[in-house]
C-alpha positions in Angstrom: 11.5 -9.5 14.1 12.4 -9.0 10.5 11.3 -6.6 7.9 8.4 -7.0 5.5 9.2 -6.7 1.8 6.8 -6.3 -1.0 7.1 -7.1 -4.6 5.3 -5.7 -7.6 6.2 -8.4 -10.1 6.4 -7.6 -13.8 7.7 -9.5 -16.7 10.3 -6.8 -17.4 10.7 -4.9 -14.2 9.9 -5.6 -10.6 9.3 -2.9 -8.0 10.4 -3.6 -4.4 9.4 -1.8 -1.2 10.4 -2.7 2.4 9.5 -1.7 6.0 11.9 -0.4 8.5 13.1 -3.0 11.1 10.3 -2.1 13.5 7.7 -2.6 10.7 6.3 0.9 11.1 7.2 2.7 8.0 7.1 1.3 4.4 9.3 2.8 1.8 10.4 2.2 -1.8 13.6 0.2 -2.1 14.3 -0.1 -5.8 13.2 -1.5 -9.1 15.2 -4.3 -10.6 15.1 -6.1 -13.9 13.0 -9.2 -13.3 15.7 -11.4 -14.8 17.9 -10.2 -11.9 15.3 -10.5 -9.2 16.3 -13.8 -7.7 19.9 -12.7 -7.3 18.8 -9.4 -5.8 16.6 -11.1 -3.2 19.3 -13.6 -2.3 21.7 -10.8 -1.7 19.2 -8.6 0.2 18.1 -11.5 2.5 21.7 -12.2 3.4 22.1 -8.5 4.6 18.7 -7.8 6.1 16.3 -9.9 8.2 13.0 -10.4 6.4 10.2 -12.5 7.7 7.4 -11.7 5.3 7.3 -11.4 1.5 4.2 -9.7 0.1 3.7 -10.2 -3.6 1.1 -8.2 -5.5 -1.7 -10.4 -6.8 -2.7 -9.2 -10.2 -6.5 -9.5 -10.4 -9.1 -8.0 -12.7 -11.9 -5.7 -11.4 -14.2 -8.8 -11.1 -11.7 -10.6 -8.9 -10.6 -13.0 -11.7 -6.9 -13.6 -12.4 -5.4 -11.1 -14.8 -3.1 -12.1 -17.6 0.0 -11.5 -15.5 -1.1 -14.0 -12.9 0.3 -16.8 -15.1 3.8 -15.3 -14.4 3.2 -14.4 -10.7 1.9 -17.8 -9.5 5.1 -19.7 -10.6 7.2 -16.9 -9.1 5.4 -17.2 -5.7 5.7 -21.0 -5.7 9.5 -20.7 -6.4 9.7 -18.2 -3.5 7.9 -20.7 -1.2 10.3 -23.5 -2.1 13.5 -21.3 -1.9 12.6 -19.5 1.3 10.5 -21.9 3.5 11.4 -19.9 6.6 9.6 -16.8 5.3 5.9 -16.1 5.2 4.8 -15.5 1.6 1.6 -13.5 1.1 -0.2 -12.7 -2.1 -2.0 -9.4 -1.7 -4.5 -7.7 -4.1 -2.8 -5.1 -6.2 -5.8 -3.6 -8.0 -5.4 0.1 -8.7 -1.8 0.3 -7.4 -0.4 1.5 -10.7 -3.1 4.2 -11.0 -2.5 5.2 -7.4 1.2 5.2 -7.9 0.9 7.5 -10.9 -1.4 9.8 -9.0 0.9 9.9 -6.0 3.9 10.8 -8.2 1.9 13.5 -9.9 0.7 14.9 -6.6 4.3 14.9 -5.3 5.2 17.4 -8.0 7.5 15.1 -9.8 8.5 16.5 -13.2 6.9 15.2 -16.4 10.0 13.3 -17.6 10.4 11.6 -14.2 6.7 10.6 -14.2 7.3 8.7 -17.4 9.9 6.6 -15.6 8.1 3.2 -15.3 10.6 2.0 -12.8 9.5 4.7 -10.4 5.9 3.7 -10.9 6.8 0.1 -10.1 8.6 1.1 -6.9 5.8 3.3 -5.8 3.3 0.6 -6.6 5.3 -1.9 -4.4 5.2 0.7 -1.6 1.4 1.1 -2.0 1.0 -2.7 -1.9 3.1 -2.8 1.3 1.2 0.0 3.0 -2.2 -1.6 2.1 -1.0 -4.9 3.5 0.2 -3.2 6.7 -3.1 -1.3 7.0 -5.0 -4.6 6.7 -3.0 -6.2 9.5 -3.7 -3.2 11.8 -7.4 -3.8 11.4 -7.2 -7.3 12.8 
């Protein structure tokens, strides 16, 4: 059984989180420049077994597609073509940035570090992954 990786896709930066090999604990992995994302994933998949890729689905409060969805859908389709052996899941990412900022604040991270958008993206990816894992436990 391989890991589950989650991606909080952005036009500039992309947050990435991953589970341990037993799929018990999710954790932030990194934030990469989106222009380097494909190379990063290729390299990571060569080193680590990954079975599932969860991509945050950017939707508005009413469930309609957000502006960023026009970037996410082509990215997801490219993933499906490039990695047909992996399950690709789009998962609702509403509120993850707000939750990430609250989590960082509650963790006592200093003000300058809280302004680090890369940290927010990585924590957002972790929240997406945890939410996805929680939804699977309910089944």
